[in-house]
N, C-alpha and C positions, 0 to 999 in steps of 0.2 A: 588626591586624598581631600576628604571632607574638611569643613571649617575647623571642627574641633579634633581632628586627625584620629577618627575611629579606627580601633586596632581589633585584629583577629584574635580570639581568645587564645590559641596557642602561642601567639606572639607574646601576649601578656605573661603567660605562664613561663615562657622562655627568659623574659626579663626578669621576672620575680625570682627565678631560681638562680639567676646569675649575679643579681645585685644583692649586696648585704642587706640584711633584714632591717637594719637601722635606717635604711633609705626607702621612704614610702614610694610606692609605684601608683602613678596617676593614670587614669584613661577615662573613657566616656562611652556613653551608649548612642551617640548621635545628636543632631540638632533639633529633630523633630519628633515629638512623641504624642500622638493622637489617641492612642488606646493605652490606657494605664496598664492593663494586665500584660501585654507584650513589653511594656517599658519596664514593669517590676521583674519580668522574666529575664530581660536582657542585663539589667543591673545585677541581678542576683548571679547570672552567668559570669560576668566579668569580675565579681567579687570572688566567686569560686575559683576562677582562673588565677587569681592572686593580686587582683588590684586592691590597693589600700585606700584609694580616693577615686570617687565615682562621680564625673560630671554628668549631668542630665540636662540636654538642651531641650528648652521649653518654647522654641520659636513658633510663632503663629497661634499661640494660645492666648485667650483672654486670661485676666486675673484668676477667675473661679476655675477654669479649666486647668490652669497651671498648678493652682493649689491641690486640685483634686488628683492630678497625675503624680506630683512630686510627693504628696502625702503617702500615697500607697507604695510609691517606690521605696521611700523611707521605711515605711512600716514593714515591708517585706524583707528588705536587705538587713535591717537591724534585727529582725527575728532570729536570723541564722548568724549574722555578722555583726554584733553590736558595736565593734571598735572601727568598722569602716566609716569613712567620711563621705557624706553625700552633698554634693555641691549643685544647687539650682543654677542653671546657666541661661543668661538672656542676652540679647544682642542690640547694639547701638546704633546700627544702621536705621536710616530714616524710615524705610518701609516696615522695619520691624517695631519701630517704637510706637506705631499706631496700635499695637496689641497690648504691650506693657511698657510703661516708663521704667527704663532700668535704673534710674536714679532714685525716683521716688516711691516707685511700687515694688520693685523686685525684692529689696530686703524684708518688706512686709510679708509677701509672698512666701519667700523661703523660711521665715520665722514661723508662720502659721502652719506650714507644711511639715515642720520639724527638721528641716535641712540644718546641716552644720554650717554651710556657708553659701554665698552667691557670687557667681562669676559674670562679668560683663565682658563679652567678646565682640568681634565684628563677624558678620555672617558671610558676606560676599568678599572673598579674598581676591577675586580677579579685578576689582575695582582699583586696587592699589592704594586703598585709604586705610588708614590705621586708626586706632581708638581716639587719639587726640584730633583727628578730622571730625569727630562727631561730638566729643566731650571736651570741655575745658577741665583744666586742673581743679577749678572751683567747683564744677560739677561733680568730679570725683571725690573731692573732700566732703561734699554733701552725702555723697553715697556711702562712703566710709563711715561718717558720723551716724547715719541712719542704721547701717548694719551693726556698728558697735552698740547702738542705743538698743536694738532688738536683741543682741546676743548672738549674731552670726559673723563670721569671717568675711572680709571683703576681699574679692579677687578680681583682678583685671587682666586682660589680654587683648591681642588685636594689632598685629604688625608693629610691635613696640621695638625700638631700636636701642642700642646700648647708650647712645647719647641721651635719650629721653628717660632712662632709668634713674638718675638722681633726683630730678624734679618729681618723678611719679612716686618714689619712696617717700618723699616729704609729704605726700598727701595722707600718710598713715595707713595705707593698704597693707593687708596681710601677706598677700601672695602676688607676684606678678609672673605672669605665664609667658614664655617666649618660645619661638620655635625657629624662624628664619634668622634671627639674631644669634642663634647658637650654631648655625650651620656655616660651612666653608664659604668663603667669599664668592659671590657671583652665582650661587646655586639657589639662594632663597630658601623657601620653605621645604624644598625636596632635596637639599643637599645633606652631606654627611655632617653629623654633630662633631665638632672639634673640641678637644679637651681645652686646648689653649684659649680658645674663645670663650669658652664656659667659665674658665678661671677669671678672666677679665669681667665677665658679667657679674660673677659673684662679687668681685671686689666693689661693686657699686653699692651693695648692701650697707646701710649705715649701721 
């Protein structure tokens, strides 16, 4: 499975029809979007399938390119689905930060493109490194401050553990995304999500 966990549209539809409407369904269109028209088509497709929140990976794009792609994705999705949320997604890995600084540039890109929020994630899950291996909590506080100053939500992800959640909530982030932390022990990202584990994760929210 890809870094963002890209899903098949029929799976998104199945989840949306099974989950109460009050619970938003989040998905993505992948990590790399080099052609804005196909990115817009993909985002529109998952919106139609039932996703309420759509993360758009902008890996390996310079700021101008990221703005161009994200702006057109936002424009097209909002034309048909104005209430859907579009989240510009950048990556904290060392080799990704040469394209965009996720702390100092990503919030400005998201704001200029008209996105609802910006997510910082990790790209290479096989390295076994999490978001806190690349960014300090002080970095995340700076990211959050800039997001809120520009009027977009601040999201973080990247192999985050239950033990890390209390300190990360203290940074002021709006959303923390987890996958492996919600799965059965020993299975990491590919395990089954367990209700009891999710309950304990929710209890960390201040």
